C-alpha positions as CSV (number, residue, x, y, z in Angstrom):
1,M,95.4,-170.0,-32.1
2,I,92.6,-171.7,-30.2
3,T,91.0,-174.9,-31.5
4,L,87.3,-175.6,-31.7
5,T,87.6,-178.3,-29.0
6,E,89.3,-175.8,-26.6
7,L,86.6,-173.2,-27.3
8,H,83.9,-175.7,-26.4
9,K,85.7,-176.6,-23.2
10,I,86.0,-172.9,-22.2
11,A,82.3,-172.4,-23.1
12,A,81.3,-175.3,-20.9
13,L,83.3,-174.0,-18.0
14,A,81.7,-170.5,-18.4
15,K,78.3,-172.2,-18.8
16,L,77.8,-170.6,-22.3
17,S,75.9,-172.2,-25.2
18,L,77.2,-171.7,-28.7
19,D,75.6,-172.1,-32.0
20,G,77.3,-172.1,-35.5
21,A,77.5,-168.3,-36.1
22,D,78.5,-167.6,-32.5
23,T,81.2,-170.2,-32.6
24,D,82.9,-168.9,-35.7
25,A,82.8,-165.3,-34.4
26,L,84.0,-166.3,-31.0
27,L,86.9,-168.3,-32.5
28,R,88.0,-165.2,-34.5
29,D,87.6,-162.9,-31.5
30,I,89.4,-165.1,-29.0
31,G,92.1,-165.8,-31.6
32,G,92.7,-162.1,-32.0
33,I,92.9,-161.6,-28.2
34,I,95.4,-164.4,-27.9
35,D,97.5,-163.0,-30.7
36,F,97.5,-159.5,-29.1
37,A,98.5,-160.9,-25.7
38,D,101.3,-162.9,-27.3
39,A,102.6,-159.8,-29.1
40,V,102.5,-157.8,-25.8
41,S,104.4,-160.6,-24.0
42,R,107.1,-160.4,-26.7
43,A,107.5,-156.6,-26.3
44,N,111.0,-155.3,-25.9
45,L,111.1,-153.4,-22.6
46,G,114.6,-152.2,-23.2
47,G,115.9,-153.6,-19.9
48,A,113.4,-151.6,-17.8
49,D,113.3,-152.6,-14.2
50,L,109.6,-153.2,-13.6
51,S,110.1,-154.0,-9.9
52,E,110.6,-150.3,-9.1
53,T,107.5,-148.2,-8.3
54,D,106.7,-144.6,-9.0
55,D,104.9,-142.9,-6.1
56,T,104.4,-139.7,-8.2
57,Y,100.8,-140.7,-8.6
58,P,99.7,-142.3,-5.3
59,L,96.5,-144.4,-5.3
60,R,93.5,-142.9,-3.8
61,E,92.0,-144.2,-0.6
62,D,89.4,-146.9,-1.1
63,I,86.2,-145.6,0.6
64,A,82.9,-147.4,0.3
65,G,80.2,-145.1,-1.0
66,K,76.4,-145.1,-1.2
67,S,75.0,-147.9,-3.4
68,V,72.1,-147.7,-5.8
69,A,69.2,-150.1,-5.4
70,N,69.2,-153.0,-7.9
71,A,65.5,-152.1,-8.8
72,D,66.6,-148.6,-9.7
73,I,69.4,-149.8,-11.9
74,I,67.4,-152.4,-13.9
75,A,64.5,-149.9,-14.3
76,N,66.6,-148.5,-17.2
77,A,67.2,-151.8,-18.9
78,G,65.7,-152.6,-22.3
79,E,64.8,-156.1,-21.1
80,T,65.1,-157.9,-17.8
81,R,64.5,-161.4,-16.6
82,G,64.5,-162.5,-12.9
83,G,65.9,-159.2,-11.8
84,F,68.9,-159.2,-14.2
85,F,69.7,-157.5,-17.5
86,V,69.1,-159.5,-20.7
87,A,72.1,-159.2,-22.9
88,R,71.7,-159.0,-26.7
89,R,73.3,-161.6,-28.9
90,I,76.0,-160.9,-31.4
91,G,74.9,-158.3,-34.0
92,G,72.2,-157.0,-31.8
93,A,69.8,-159.8,-32.5
94,R,67.8,-161.3,-29.6
């Protein structure tokens, strides 16, 4: 489980500000993510050799395609600020 002190350190590194309701929800969410990752890391793989690869499904070639102009993309945003999308807060409140 993550502590409140660790959460504030992570938020500071990510340049996020937290208030009381956000903090409690984020602690629960991150705790759930950490618990899930821990469960996955303990999974019994039955001795599977993960160093072998399966070329049955080869990766496609990475080809750069035509880009869309930023102005065209943010034209569909509900709210923008300085050329960027404005994200909604937890629960849809602004």
